[in-house]
C-alpha positions in Angstrom: 36.0 28.5 33.2 32.6 30.3 33.0 32.4 29.6 29.2 33.5 26.0 29.7 30.6 25.5 32.0 28.1 27.0 29.6 29.5 24.9 26.7 29.1 21.8 28.8 25.5 22.7 29.7 24.8 23.4 26.0 26.4 20.2 24.8 24.4 18.3 27.4 21.1 19.8 26.3 21.9 19.2 22.7 22.9 15.6 23.3 19.7 15.0 25.3 17.6 16.6 22.5 19.2 14.5 19.8 18.7 11.3 21.8 15.1 12.2 22.6 14.2 13.1 19.0 16.0 10.0 17.7 13.9 7.8 20.0 10.8 9.6 19.0 11.6 9.1 15.3 12.2 5.4 15.9 9.0 5.0 17.9 6.9 6.4 15.0 7.4 3.3 12.9 7.2 5.1 9.6 8.6 3.8 6.4 12.3 2.9 6.8 13.4 5.4 4.2 11.6 8.3 6.0 13.1 7.2 9.4 16.6 7.0 8.1 16.3 10.3 6.2 15.3 12.1 9.4 18.0 10.4 11.5 20.5 11.5 8.8 19.3 15.1 9.0 19.4 15.0 12.8 23.0 13.9 13.0 24.6 15.7 10.1 23.0 19.1 10.7 23.7 20.2 14.3 20.9 22.3 15.7 19.3 22.7 12.3 18.3 19.1 12.2 16.4 19.5 15.5 14.7 22.7 14.2 13.8 21.0 10.9 12.3 18.0 12.7 10.2 20.2 15.0 8.9 22.2 12.0 8.4 19.4 9.5 8.9 16.0 11.2 5.5 14.9 12.1 2.0 14.9 10.5 0.4 16.8 13.3 -2.5 19.1 12.1 -3.0 20.9 15.4 -5.0 20.1 18.5 -8.1 22.1 17.7 -8.3 20.9 14.1 -7.7 17.3 15.1 -10.5 17.5 17.7 -12.9 19.0 15.3 -12.2 16.3 12.7 -12.9 13.6 15.2 -16.1 15.2 16.4 -17.3 15.8 12.8 -16.7 12.3 11.7 -19.0 11.1 14.5 -21.6 13.6 13.4 -21.3 12.5 9.8 -21.8 8.8 10.6 -25.6 9.0 10.0 -25.2 10.6 6.7 -22.5 8.1 5.7 -24.6 5.1 6.9 -27.5 6.2 4.8 -25.4 6.9 1.7 -23.6 3.5 2.0 -26.8 1.4 2.1 -27.1 0.8 -1.6 -23.4 0.7 -2.4 -23.2 -3.0 -2.7 -25.6 -3.0 -5.6 -23.0 -1.2 -7.6 -20.1 -3.4 -6.5 -21.5 -6.9 -6.6 -21.2 -7.4 -10.3 -18.0 -5.5 -10.8 -15.0 -7.6 -9.8 -12.2 -5.4 -11.0 -13.6 -2.4 -9.2 -14.6 -4.0 -6.0 -11.2 -4.3 -4.1 -10.1 -0.8 -5.0 -13.3 1.0 -4.1 -14.0 -1.1 -1.0 -10.6 -0.2 0.2 -11.1 3.5 -0.6 -14.4 3.5 1.2 -12.7 2.4 4.4 -10.4 5.4 4.2 -13.0 8.2 4.6 -16.2 6.3 4.2 -17.5 7.9 1.0 -19.7 5.7 -1.1 -19.5 4.5 -4.7 -21.8 6.7 -6.8 -23.3 6.1 -10.2 -23.6 9.0 -12.7 -24.1 9.4 -16.4 -23.3 13.1 -16.7 -19.6 14.0 -16.9 -17.2 16.0 -19.1 -13.5 16.2 -19.3 -11.9 19.7 -19.6 -8.3 19.9 -20.8 -8.1 23.6 -21.6 -8.1 26.4 -19.0 -10.3 28.8 -21.1 -12.9 26.1 -21.5 -12.9 25.5 -17.7 -13.3 29.3 -17.1 -16.2 29.5 -19.4 -17.9 26.5 -17.9 -17.3 27.6 -14.3 -18.6 31.1 -15.0 -21.8 29.7 -16.6 -22.4 27.4 -13.6 -21.7 30.2 -11.1 -24.2 32.4 -12.9 -26.8 29.7 -12.5 -26.0 29.1 -8.8 -29.0 29.5 -6.5 -28.0 28.4 -3.0 -24.5 27.5 -2.1 -21.0 27.2 -3.7 -17.9 25.6 -2.2 -14.5 26.2 -3.9 -11.2 24.8 -2.6 -7.8 25.3 -4.2 -4.1 25.2 -3.4 -3.2 28.2 -5.7 -5.4 31.0 -6.9 -3.9 33.9 -8.9 -6.1 36.8 -10.1 -4.8 37.0 -13.7 -6.2 36.3 -17.1 -9.4 34.3 -17.2 -9.4 33.8 -13.4 -10.3 37.5 -13.0 -13.7 36.8 -14.6 -14.3 33.7 -12.5 -13.8 35.8 -9.4 -16.2 38.3 -10.7 -18.8 35.6 -11.2 -18.2 34.5 -7.6 -18.8 38.0 -6.4 -22.0 38.4 -8.5 -23.3 35.2 -7.1 -22.7 36.4 -3.5 -24.5 39.6 -4.3 -27.5 37.5 -5.4 -27.6 35.9 -2.0 -25.7 32.7 -2.9 -23.5 31.5 -0.1 -20.1 31.4 -1.7 -17.3 29.7 0.3 -13.8 30.0 -1.1 -11.1 28.0 0.8 -7.5 28.7 -0.1 -4.1 27.4 1.1 -2.2 30.1 2.9 1.1 29.5 1.1 -0.1 28.6 -2.4 -2.5 31.5 -2.5 -0.7 33.9 -0.3 -0.4 36.7 -2.8 -4.1 36.7 -3.6 -5.1 36.5 0.1 -3.1 39.7 0.8 -4.5 41.5 -2.3 -7.0 44.3 -2.5 -9.2 42.1 -4.7 -9.6 39.6 -1.9 -10.6 42.2 0.6 -13.2 43.6 -1.9 -14.7 40.2 -2.5 -15.0 39.6 1.3 -16.8 43.0 1.6 -19.2 42.0 -1.2 -20.2 38.8 0.6 -17.8 36.1 -0.6 -16.7 34.0 2.4 -12.9 33.5 1.9 -11.0 31.2 4.3 -7.2 31.1 4.5 -6.2 27.7 5.7 -3.0 26.1 7.1 -1.2 29.3 8.0 2.6 29.0 8.1 3.9 30.1 11.5 7.5 29.0 11.7 7.8 30.0 15.4 4.8 28.1 16.6 6.6 24.8 16.6 4.3 22.7 18.7 1.0 23.5 17.2 1.1 22.0 13.7 3.6 20.8 11.1 4.4 23.9 9.1 4.6 22.4 5.6 1.1 20.8 5.6 -0.7 22.0 2.6 -4.3 22.0 1.4 -3.6 20.7 -2.1 -7.1 19.8 -3.3 -8.8 21.2 -6.3 -12.6 20.9 -5.8 -15.7 22.9 -6.6 -19.4 22.2 -6.0 -22.4 24.2 -6.9 -25.8 23.6 -5.3 -25.2 19.9 -4.7 -25.7 19.4 -8.4 -22.4 20.2 -10.1 -18.8 19.3 -9.1 -15.4 19.9 -10.6 -12.2 18.1 -9.7 -8.8 17.4 -11.2 -5.3 18.7 -11.2 -5.6 22.4 -12.2 -5.1 25.2 -9.8 -7.3 28.3 -10.3 -4.7 30.0 -12.4 -4.5 31.0 -16.1 -1.6 29.1 -17.8 -0.9 32.1 -20.0 0.2 34.1 -17.0 1.1 31.5 -14.3 4.9 31.1 -13.6 5.8 32.3 -17.1 9.3 33.1 -15.9 10.1 29.6 -14.7 11.2 28.5 -18.1 9.0 25.3 -18.0 6.4 26.3 -20.5 2.6 26.3 -20.0 1.1 24.1 -17.3 -0.9 21.3 -18.7 -3.8 20.0 -16.7 -7.0 18.0 -16.8 -10.3 18.6 -15.0 -13.6 16.8 -14.9 -17.1 18.4 -14.6 -19.5 16.1 -12.9 -23.3 16.2 -12.3 -25.6 14.2 -10.0 -25.0 12.3 -6.8 -21.2 12.6 -7.0 -21.6 16.4 -6.5 -23.5 15.7 -3.3 -20.7 13.6 -2.0 -18.1 16.1 -3.1 -20.0 18.9 -1.4 -20.1 16.8 1.8 -16.3 16.5 1.7 -15.9 20.3 1.2 -18.3 21.0 4.1 -16.2 18.7 6.3 -13.1 20.7 5.4 -14.8 24.1 6.0 -16.2 22.9 9.4 -12.8 21.4 10.4 -11.1 24.8 9.8 -13.8 27.1 11.3 -15.9 25.1 13.7 -19.0 26.5 11.9 -21.7 23.9 11.3 -23.0 23.7 7.8 -25.0 20.4 7.9 -27.9 22.2 6.3 -26.1 22.0 3.0 -25.7 18.2 3.1 -27.8 16.3 0.7 -28.4 12.5 0.5 -27.5 10.8 -2.8 -30.4 9.2 -4.6 -28.2 6.2 -5.7 -30.1 5.6 -8.9 -29.9 2.1 -10.4 -29.5 3.1 -14.1 -26.1 4.8 -13.9 -23.3 3.2 -15.9 -20.3 5.3 -14.7 -19.3 4.5 -11.2 -17.3 7.1 -9.2 -15.9 7.5 -5.8 -14.2 10.5 -4.2 -11.3 9.7 -1.9 -10.2 12.7 0.2 -6.9 12.0 2.0 -4.6 13.8 4.4 -3.3 13.9 8.0 -6.9 14.1 9.4 -7.7 10.7 7.9 -6.2 7.2 7.6 -2.6 8.0 6.8 -2.0 4.9 4.7 -5.1 4.6 2.6 -3.9 6.5 -0.4 -0.7 4.4 -0.8 -2.8 1.3 -0.2 -5.2 2.3 -3.0 -2.4 3.0 -5.4 -0.8 -0.4 -4.7 -4.1 -2.2 -5.0 -4.7 -0.7 -8.4 -1.3 -1.6 -9.6 -1.5 -5.2 -8.2 -4.9 -5.7 -9.8 -3.9 -4.6 -13.2 -3.8 -7.3 -15.9 -2.9 -5.6 -19.1 -1.9 -1.9 -18.9 -0.8 0.8 -16.4 -0.3 4.4 -17.5 0.7 7.1 -15.1 1.0 10.8 -15.6 2.5 13.0 -12.9 4.6 16.2 -12.7 6.5 14.9 -9.7 7.6 11.2 -9.6 9.3 10.4 -6.3 7.7 7.1 -5.3 8.3 5.2 -2.0 9.9 1.7 -2.3 6.6 -0.2 -2.2 5.2 1.6 -5.2 8.5 1.4 -7.0 8.6 -2.3 -6.6 5.0 -2.7 -7.6 5.5 -0.9 -10.9 8.7 -2.9 -11.6 6.9 -6.2 -10.8 4.0 -5.2 -13.1 6.3 -4.6 -16.0 8.2 -7.9 -15.3 5.0 -9.9 -15.4 4.3 -8.6 -18.9 2.1 -5.5 -18.4 2.5 -2.4 -20.5 3.6 0.1 -17.9 4.1 3.7 -19.0 5.1 6.7 -16.9 4.8 10.2 -18.5 6.5 13.1 -16.7 7.4 16.6 -17.8 10.9 17.1 -19.3 11.2 20.5 -17.5 10.1 20.9 -14.0 9.7 23.8 -11.5 11.1 21.7 -8.7 14.7 20.8 -9.5 15.2 18.7 -6.4 12.1 16.6 -7.0 13.1 16.2 -10.6 16.6 15.0 -9.7 15.3 12.7 -7.0 12.8 11.2 -9.5 15.4 10.6 -12.1 17.4 8.5 -9.7 14.7 5.8 -10.0 14.6 5.7 -13.9 17.3 3.2 -14.4 15.7 0.5 -12.2 12.3 1.1 -13.8 13.7 1.0 -17.4 15.6 -2.1 -16.7 12.4 -3.8 -15.5 10.7 -2.9 -18.7 8.8 0.3 -17.7 8.5 2.9 -20.4 9.3 6.4 -19.3 8.3 9.4 -21.5 9.2 13.0 -21.0 6.6 15.5 -22.1 8.1 18.5 -24.0 5.1 20.7 -24.5 5.2 22.4 -21.1 5.0 21.3 -17.5 2.7 18.3 -17.5 0.7 18.8 -14.3 -2.0 16.2 -15.0 -2.2 13.5 -12.3 -3.8 10.3 -13.6 -3.5 6.5 -13.2 -5.2 4.4 -15.9 -5.6 0.7 -15.3 -6.5 -1.7 -18.1 -8.5 1.1 -19.8 -11.2 0.3 -17.2 -10.3 2.2 -14.1 -9.0 5.8 -13.7 -7.7 7.7 -10.8 -7.8 11.5 -11.4 -7.2 14.3 -9.0 -4.6 16.4 -7.2 -2.2 13.6 -6.1 1.4 13.7 -7.3 3.3 10.4 -7.1 5.6 11.6 -4.4 5.8 11.2 -0.7 4.3 14.6 0.0 1.0 13.9 -1.7 0.9 10.3 -0.5 1.7 10.9 3.2 1.3 14.5 4.0 -0.9 16.9 2.0 -4.7 17.2 2.0 -5.5 15.7 -1.4 -8.5 14.4 -3.4 -8.7 11.6 -5.9 -11.7 10.7 -8.1 -11.8 6.9 -8.7 -13.8 6.1 -11.9 -14.8 2.7 -13.2 -16.2 3.2 -16.7 -14.8 2.2 -20.1 -16.0 5.3 -21.8 -14.6 7.7 -19.2 -11.3 5.8 -19.4 -11.3 6.0 -23.2 -11.7 9.8 -23.0 -8.9 10.1 -20.4 -6.7 7.8 -22.5 -7.2 10.1 -25.6 -5.9 13.0 -23.6 -2.9 11.0 -22.3 -2.2 9.7 -25.9 -1.9 13.3 -27.0 0.6 13.8 -24.2 2.5 10.8 -25.4 2.7 12.1 -29.0 4.4 15.2 -27.6 6.9 13.3 -25.4 10.3 11.8 -25.7 10.8 8.1 -24.9 13.9 7.5 -22.7 16.2 4.9 -24.0 17.8 2.6 -21.4 21.2 2.4 -23.1 21.5 6.2 -23.4 20.2 6.7 -19.9 22.8 4.5 -18.2 25.5 6.3 -20.1 24.6 9.8 -18.8 27.4 11.8 -17.2 28.7 10.6 -13.8 28.1 14.0 -12.2 24.4 13.9 -13.1 24.1 10.4 -11.6 25.8 11.7 -8.4 23.4 14.6 -8.1 20.4 12.4 -8.6 21.6 9.9 -6.0 22.2 12.7 -3.5 18.7 14.1 -4.2 17.3 10.6 -3.7 18.5 10.7 -0.1 15.8 13.4 0.5 13.1 11.6 -1.5 11.3 10.3 1.6 10.8 13.9 2.7 9.8 15.5 -0.7 
C-alpha cells in the first residue's frame, strides 16, 4: 500500500510536469517542426524528455548575461547613432544590396561600411603567418574570439605571438567557448599565458545540474579577431592547425576560408567583440571603441551581422531568406552541415524552379553523422526541384558561404542548420562587391572541381535502409 501511494504521487507529479511543459512549448510559438519535435521527445522519453527540455529546450542565456546585454545595448546607442549617420550614402545607389543590409542593420544595428583593403585566406599556414605578423605589430589592444582553439602545429606560434604582445603592454583579450576549447582552457599553456598577461575568458560554461540558469548547449561559435581597431579577421576557421585537428575522425583535413580586412570594418568588428566581452564579464571597455570615418571613396561595402540569443532571434533566417528571394541568376552555398528549416528549404526549391542556377556544396564525409543523415533526407526534394548538390571529396569542407548573383556574399561562422540559425552566437560578414565575390567564387569553383555531383536517378534508388535512417534523423533536424 505504501508503494502504491508513492507511485501514485510520482505519476501525478510526472503528469503535471508533462502537461506544464507541453503548454509552455505550445506558448513559445516557435517553428512548427521545433514544437512538434520537442513534444515528441517529451511524450516518447519518460522523464528523460523533461530533463532534455530543461537542459536544452529554450534559448535562455542566463539572467545576468541577459541584463548586461540589455544595458549595454542602451549604452551603445550613441555610438550606433553616429556610425549610422552616413549609411544611406552607401545604400541609396545600390538596389540589390539595400534590402539585405537594411534588414541586417535592424538586427544588431551595425552599419554598412566601405573599405578597399581586404584579402581572402584559404590556407591555415597563410593565416598563421599573417596573424603572427599583425600581432607583432600590435600596439594597443587585441580581441580574439573562437569556438575551438587547440595548441598544436602553427597555432603554437600564434599563441606565442599573443604572449609576446601582452609582454609589450598590449591588452590581449582571448575569448573561448568552454566546450569547444575545453582542453586548451585546462592546459598548462593556458595558465602560463594568463600569468604572462594575456586575458583569457572561458565563456558559456556547461553546468548540467544548473538547469534554470541557462540553456546548456548554447555555444559561442564566432571566429573573429581585431587588432588596434585597424585589422580584422573573420570566416569559418577555428584556431586549429588542420594537419593536427581531428585527424582520427576519418574525414580528412578541414577546409576553411577566412578574410583579412582593414579600415572601418575593423572598428565595427571590434565594437562587436567589446560587446561580447562586456556581456560576459561586466567590465566596461568603451575606451577601445572607435568611430568609423565612413569614407566616400570605398568600393567594397561590408556589414557585420552578429547573431545569437542575446539579439533578435529571427534576423539571421530573415537575412538568408531575403538573399535567396532577391537572387536573379545564381545561388551557390557551401556548408559543412546542411539541415535547413522548412522556409529556407522551400525558398531554395522555389529559386531553382524559377530558373536560377542553385548549387549546394557539402562535404562527402562529415564528423557529425546525425547531421549528415538528417541533411541527406532533404536531397531528393531539392534535386527534384532542380537544385544541384555536390559532395566535396577533398576533406571536411568547413567553409560557410552564400554567393548571390556573383554580387553579394555572406561569409562567416554560420552553418545552414537550425543550431546556427536559431541558437548559437554567430557572425556573418555581408559583402557587396563584384571583385570580392569573384575571389570567393574562385575558391568555391576549386571546391566544385573536387566534388561529386549527385545524380537524382541514382539518389532515389539508394537502399531503403539508408532512406529510413535519414528520415528518422530528420525528425531531430529542428533540434540540430
